[in-house]
C-alpha positions as a LaTeX table, in Angstrom:
\begin{tabular}{lrrr}
\hline
Residue & $x$ (\AA) & $y$ (\AA) & $z$ (\AA) \\
\hline
Met1 & $-25.06$ & 5.83 & 53.75 \\
Tyr2 & $-24.49$ & 1.81 & 53.45 \\
Cys3 & $-28.69$ & 1.13 & 52.98 \\
Phe4 & $-28.35$ & 4.06 & 49.84 \\
Val5 & $-25.35$ & 2.40 & 48.07 \\
Leu6 & $-27.42$ & $-1.34$ & 48.93 \\
Leu7 & $-30.65$ & 0.62 & 47.31 \\
Leu8 & $-28.21$ & 1.72 & 44.15 \\
Gly9 & $-26.92$ & $-1.95$ & 43.62 \\
Leu10 & $-30.10$ & $-3.21$ & 43.60 \\
Met11 & $-31.34$ & $-0.77$ & 41.06 \\
Ala12 & $-28.49$ & $-1.13$ & 39.07 \\
Leu13 & $-29.28$ & $-5.81$ & 39.15 \\
Val14 & $-32.56$ & $-4.84$ & 38.02 \\
Asp15 & $-31.38$ & $-2.37$ & 35.17 \\
Ala16 & $-28.89$ & $-5.02$ & 34.25 \\
Lys17 & $-31.45$ & $-7.99$ & 34.04 \\
Lys18 & $-34.13$ & $-5.80$ & 31.43 \\
Glu19 & $-34.87$ & $-7.52$ & 28.20 \\
Pro20 & $-33.22$ & $-5.55$ & 24.95 \\
Cys21 & $-35.85$ & $-3.13$ & 23.47 \\
Phe22 & $-34.56$ & $-2.47$ & 19.79 \\
His23 & $-36.44$ & 0.15 & 17.48 \\
Phe24 & $-36.60$ & $-0.08$ & 14.06 \\
Pro25 & $-36.80$ & 2.74 & 11.55 \\
Gly26 & $-37.93$ & 1.27 & 8.12 \\
Glu27 & $-35.06$ & $-0.31$ & 5.93 \\
Ala28 & $-33.11$ & $-1.75$ & 8.39 \\
Tyr29 & $-32.70$ & $-5.49$ & 10.54 \\
Leu30 & $-30.71$ & $-7.24$ & 12.84 \\
Arg31 & $-29.48$ & $-10.52$ & 11.87 \\
Tyr32 & $-29.00$ & $-13.50$ & 14.83 \\
Gly33 & $-26.82$ & $-16.46$ & 13.74 \\
Pro34 & $-25.45$ & $-18.06$ & 11.57 \\
Gly35 & $-24.60$ & $-21.34$ & 12.54 \\
Arg36 & $-25.06$ & $-21.06$ & 16.43 \\
Phe37 & $-28.45$ & $-23.01$ & 16.63 \\
Asn38 & $-30.87$ & $-25.55$ & 15.30 \\
Ile39 & $-34.27$ & $-24.21$ & 14.52 \\
Ser40 & $-35.49$ & $-27.27$ & 11.78 \\
Asp41 & $-38.29$ & $-29.09$ & 12.17 \\
Glu42 & $-39.03$ & $-27.74$ & 15.49 \\
Ala43 & $-39.03$ & $-24.12$ & 17.14 \\
Arg44 & $-40.49$ & $-21.66$ & 19.73 \\
Tyr45 & $-40.04$ & $-18.08$ & 19.39 \\
Asn46 & $-41.34$ & $-15.43$ & 22.23 \\
Leu47 & $-41.37$ & $-11.85$ & 21.11 \\
Thr48 & $-42.93$ & $-8.47$ & 22.27 \\
Phe49 & $-43.75$ & $-5.34$ & 19.64 \\
Arg50 & $-45.36$ & $-2.37$ & 19.26 \\
Thr51 & $-46.09$ & $-0.22$ & 16.16 \\
Ser52 & $-48.66$ & 1.71 & 13.95 \\
Ala53 & $-47.64$ & 0.57 & 10.83 \\
Ala54 & $-49.67$ & $-1.37$ & 8.33 \\
Ser55 & $-47.41$ & $-3.49$ & 6.80 \\
Gly56 & $-43.59$ & $-4.73$ & 8.02 \\
Ile57 & $-41.96$ & $-8.23$ & 8.15 \\
Ile58 & $-41.22$ & $-8.61$ & 11.76 \\
Leu59 & $-39.30$ & $-11.72$ & 11.68 \\
Tyr60 & $-38.11$ & $-13.80$ & 8.55 \\
Val61 & $-36.15$ & $-17.49$ & 8.39 \\
Glu62 & $-35.42$ & $-19.46$ & 5.17 \\
Gly63 & $-33.70$ & $-22.31$ & 3.85 \\
Pro64 & $-33.29$ & $-24.32$ & 0.92 \\
Asp65 & $-36.87$ & $-24.57$ & $-0.13$ \\
Asp66 & $-38.42$ & $-23.87$ & 2.77 \\
Tyr67 & $-39.25$ & $-20.12$ & 4.73 \\
Glu68 & $-41.15$ & $-18.64$ & 7.72 \\
Val69 & $-42.16$ & $-15.02$ & 8.13 \\
Leu70 & $-44.38$ & $-12.81$ & 11.00 \\
Phe71 & $-45.19$ & $-9.75$ & 9.01 \\
Leu72 & $-48.51$ & $-7.29$ & 9.34 \\
Arg73 & $-50.17$ & $-6.71$ & 5.81 \\
Arg74 & $-53.23$ & $-4.36$ & 6.49 \\
Gly75 & $-52.81$ & $-3.95$ & 10.15 \\
Arg76 & $-53.49$ & $-7.80$ & 10.63 \\
Leu77 & $-50.38$ & $-10.13$ & 12.51 \\
Ile78 & $-49.94$ & $-13.01$ & 10.10 \\
Tyr79 & $-47.43$ & $-15.78$ & 10.24 \\
Leu80 & $-46.74$ & $-18.11$ & 7.37 \\
Leu81 & $-44.95$ & $-21.21$ & 7.44 \\
Thr82 & $-44.32$ & $-22.91$ & 3.91 \\
Asn83 & $-42.95$ & $-26.34$ & 3.61 \\
Pro84 & $-42.88$ & $-27.97$ & $-0.38$ \\
Thr85 & $-41.80$ & $-31.20$ & $-1.41$ \\
Pro86 & $-38.30$ & $-32.09$ & $-2.62$ \\
Ser87 & $-39.06$ & $-32.25$ & $-5.90$ \\
Gly88 & $-42.28$ & $-29.57$ & $-5.83$ \\
Val89 & $-44.31$ & $-31.55$ & $-8.12$ \\
Glu90 & $-46.51$ & $-32.80$ & $-5.03$ \\
Gly91 & $-47.10$ & $-29.10$ & $-4.38$ \\
Thr92 & $-46.38$ & $-27.42$ & $-0.84$ \\
Ser93 & $-47.45$ & $-27.59$ & 2.68 \\
Gly94 & $-47.37$ & $-25.21$ & 5.44 \\
Gly95 & $-49.68$ & $-22.98$ & 7.27 \\
Leu96 & $-50.38$ & $-19.61$ & 7.37 \\
Tyr97 & $-52.48$ & $-18.04$ & 10.95 \\
Glu98 & $-53.79$ & $-14.52$ & 11.22 \\
Ser99 & $-54.89$ & $-12.95$ & 13.81 \\
Asn100 & $-58.44$ & $-11.75$ & 14.53 \\
Ala101 & $-58.45$ & $-8.08$ & 14.21 \\
Ala102 & $-55.36$ & $-5.51$ & 13.25 \\
Val103 & $-52.97$ & $-4.85$ & 15.80 \\
Asn104 & $-51.13$ & $-1.80$ & 14.90 \\
Asn105 & $-52.65$ & 0.54 & 17.56 \\
Asn106 & $-49.21$ & 1.12 & 18.92 \\
Thr107 & $-49.86$ & $-1.01$ & 22.41 \\
Trp108 & $-47.53$ & $-3.94$ & 23.16 \\
Val109 & $-48.39$ & $-7.46$ & 21.85 \\
Arg110 & $-46.67$ & $-10.32$ & 22.49 \\
Val111 & $-46.24$ & $-13.22$ & 20.31 \\
Glu112 & $-45.77$ & $-16.92$ & 20.64 \\
Leu113 & $-44.88$ & $-18.55$ & 17.22 \\
Leu114 & $-44.52$ & $-22.62$ & 17.61 \\
Arg115 & $-43.52$ & $-25.08$ & 14.99 \\
Asn116 & $-44.03$ & $-28.11$ & 15.41 \\
Trp117 & $-43.74$ & $-27.63$ & 19.33 \\
Gly118 & $-44.92$ & $-30.62$ & 21.77 \\
Leu119 & $-43.80$ & $-30.78$ & 25.21 \\
Arg120 & $-42.09$ & $-33.45$ & 26.16 \\
Lys121 & $-42.38$ & $-36.41$ & 28.81 \\
Arg122 & $-39.33$ & $-36.06$ & 31.44 \\
Ser123 & $-38.30$ & $-38.84$ & 33.64 \\
Arg124 & $-35.49$ & $-39.51$ & 35.82 \\
Val125 & $-33.22$ & $-41.10$ & 32.56 \\
Gly126 & $-34.15$ & $-38.22$ & 30.87 \\
Thr127 & $-36.46$ & $-37.17$ & 27.76 \\
Ser128 & $-38.73$ & $-39.85$ & 26.56 \\
Gly129 & $-41.52$ & $-38.96$ & 23.91 \\
Arg130 & $-43.97$ & $-36.42$ & 24.04 \\
Asn131 & $-47.18$ & $-35.82$ & 26.17 \\
Thr132 & $-48.49$ & $-33.51$ & 23.99 \\
Pro133 & $-49.71$ & $-33.65$ & 20.34 \\
Leu134 & $-47.24$ & $-31.24$ & 17.92 \\
Gln135 & $-48.70$ & $-27.77$ & 17.29 \\
Thr136 & $-47.67$ & $-25.10$ & 14.90 \\
Gly137 & $-48.82$ & $-21.60$ & 14.59 \\
Met138 & $-48.94$ & $-18.35$ & 16.90 \\
Ile139 & $-50.46$ & $-16.98$ & 20.08 \\
Leu140 & $-51.27$ & $-13.44$ & 20.41 \\
His141 & $-51.02$ & $-11.12$ & 24.17 \\
Asp142 & $-52.64$ & $-8.10$ & 24.12 \\
Leu143 & $-50.75$ & $-6.73$ & 26.89 \\
Glu144 & $-53.12$ & $-3.41$ & 27.43 \\
Arg145 & $-56.10$ & $-5.21$ & 27.04 \\
Asn146 & $-54.90$ & $-8.51$ & 29.01 \\
Thr147 & $-56.60$ & $-10.81$ & 26.04 \\
Glu148 & $-55.43$ & $-13.04$ & 24.05 \\
Glu149 & $-55.64$ & $-15.29$ & 20.82 \\
Val150 & $-54.68$ & $-18.55$ & 19.99 \\
His151 & $-54.16$ & $-19.68$ & 16.49 \\
Leu152 & $-52.72$ & $-23.22$ & 16.36 \\
Asp153 & $-53.06$ & $-26.66$ & 14.50 \\
Asn154 & $-52.16$ & $-29.95$ & 15.29 \\
Leu155 & $-50.71$ & $-30.57$ & 12.11 \\
Asn156 & $-46.81$ & $-32.54$ & 11.64 \\
His157 & $-45.26$ & $-30.31$ & 8.84 \\
Gln158 & $-42.41$ & $-32.69$ & 7.99 \\
Gly159 & $-39.24$ & $-31.90$ & 7.21 \\
Val160 & $-39.07$ & $-28.45$ & 7.86 \\
Leu161 & $-35.49$ & $-27.45$ & 6.69 \\
Leu162 & $-34.45$ & $-23.52$ & 8.09 \\
His163 & $-31.03$ & $-22.19$ & 8.05 \\
Pro164 & $-29.30$ & $-20.96$ & 11.54 \\
Asp165 & $-29.87$ & $-17.65$ & 10.32 \\
Ile166 & $-33.00$ & $-15.34$ & 11.97 \\
Tyr167 & $-34.28$ & $-11.79$ & 10.37 \\
Ile168 & $-35.60$ & $-9.48$ & 12.89 \\
Gly169 & $-37.12$ & $-6.16$ & 11.38 \\
Gly170 & $-36.36$ & $-7.32$ & 7.92 \\
Ile171 & $-34.29$ & $-9.17$ & 5.44 \\
Gly172 & $-31.42$ & $-8.06$ & 2.85 \\
Val173 & $-32.61$ & $-10.87$ & 0.30 \\
Asp174 & $-35.59$ & $-10.77$ & $-2.24$ \\
Val175 & $-38.59$ & $-11.04$ & $-0.38$ \\
Arg176 & $-40.83$ & $-12.04$ & $-3.78$ \\
His177 & $-42.10$ & $-15.19$ & $-2.60$ \\
Ile178 & $-43.64$ & $-13.67$ & 0.47 \\
Arg179 & $-46.05$ & $-10.87$ & $-0.93$ \\
Pro180 & $-49.08$ & $-11.86$ & $-0.36$ \\
Gly181 & $-52.00$ & $-10.12$ & $-1.88$ \\
Ser182 & $-51.25$ & $-6.96$ & $-3.70$ \\
Ser183 & $-49.13$ & $-5.06$ & $-1.98$ \\
Ala184 & $-45.20$ & $-5.78$ & $-1.21$ \\
Val185 & $-44.89$ & $-6.06$ & 2.41 \\
Thr186 & $-41.89$ & $-3.44$ & 3.68 \\
Pro187 & $-39.20$ & $-3.62$ & 6.45 \\
Phe188 & $-40.44$ & $-2.97$ & 9.89 \\
Val189 & $-41.06$ & 0.11 & 11.98 \\
Gly190 & $-41.61$ & 0.17 & 15.37 \\
Glu191 & $-40.40$ & $-1.47$ & 18.38 \\
Val192 & $-39.64$ & $-5.37$ & 19.44 \\
Lys193 & $-38.42$ & $-6.25$ & 23.12 \\
Asp194 & $-37.74$ & $-9.70$ & 24.76 \\
Met195 & $-36.76$ & $-11.79$ & 21.72 \\
Ser196 & $-36.03$ & $-15.71$ & 22.50 \\
Glu197 & $-36.13$ & $-19.19$ & 21.25 \\
Val198 & $-36.78$ & $-21.77$ & 23.28 \\
Arg199 & $-35.68$ & $-24.90$ & 21.85 \\
Asn200 & $-31.99$ & $-23.64$ & 21.86 \\
Gly201 & $-32.23$ & $-21.28$ & 25.13 \\
Leu202 & $-31.83$ & $-18.22$ & 23.10 \\
Thr203 & $-32.43$ & $-14.46$ & 23.87 \\
Phe204 & $-31.50$ & $-12.68$ & 20.75 \\
Glu205 & $-29.08$ & $-9.73$ & 23.00 \\
Phe206 & $-26.11$ & $-9.15$ & 20.29 \\
Pro207 & $-27.10$ & $-9.70$ & 16.53 \\
Phe208 & $-24.65$ & $-11.13$ & 13.92 \\
Leu209 & $-25.39$ & $-7.97$ & 11.78 \\
Asn210 & $-27.21$ & $-4.34$ & 12.72 \\
Tyr211 & $-28.02$ & $-2.88$ & 8.65 \\
Glu212 & $-25.87$ & $-0.14$ & 8.73 \\
Asn213 & $-26.41$ & 0.84 & 12.62 \\
Arg214 & $-29.71$ & 2.17 & 11.64 \\
Val215 & $-31.44$ & 0.03 & 14.59 \\
Lys216 & $-30.94$ & 1.38 & 17.95 \\
Glu217 & $-31.95$ & 0.83 & 21.46 \\
Cys218 & $-35.16$ & 1.32 & 22.61 \\
Val219 & $-36.02$ & 5.26 & 24.10 \\
Ala220 & $-37.54$ & 4.53 & 27.31 \\
\hline
\end{tabular}
């Protein structure tokens, strides 16, 4: 009897540590924040998703002028970072990183998004610079095929200023500036899990806003 109770307790402990998984039906999104973290200049996001949709916003963050977005277009995954100069006269910098092939085959894909990210040197007195160059872009892991794609550059995207609000699955604002090509990017339809941001040590479990409570937990 004691062993049975202990087994149940261990099962409950393992289940309690499962990362949250959310189902997005379209026309819905989660908002994390505001003001609880700092994602300007540098960030590293992790998330895992699956979908059969050809288009959809997975992650979106914006600032006064800058923005970054992870989205699907014609089945391919794209990470877009836009970093205009303060005056706008000098133009716009940033980067666009696209998967080699379509990823909307309804299998789990893990994504790492890096922006101005580099490993820091550690010493007894604390952090003392970096021992790797800054990197921006995305790394894709197809968890079913056990394959990996790396799309990174070593450019320093200086002066990226973003509000501490992260939208998952869509956004509730005008998205005219992230409409690449001829078709508009729509809200995400599918599932997202294991969401985190490394710089701030955050796991995205409890959203500040669940738009009209349309986003539900995944069904096992």
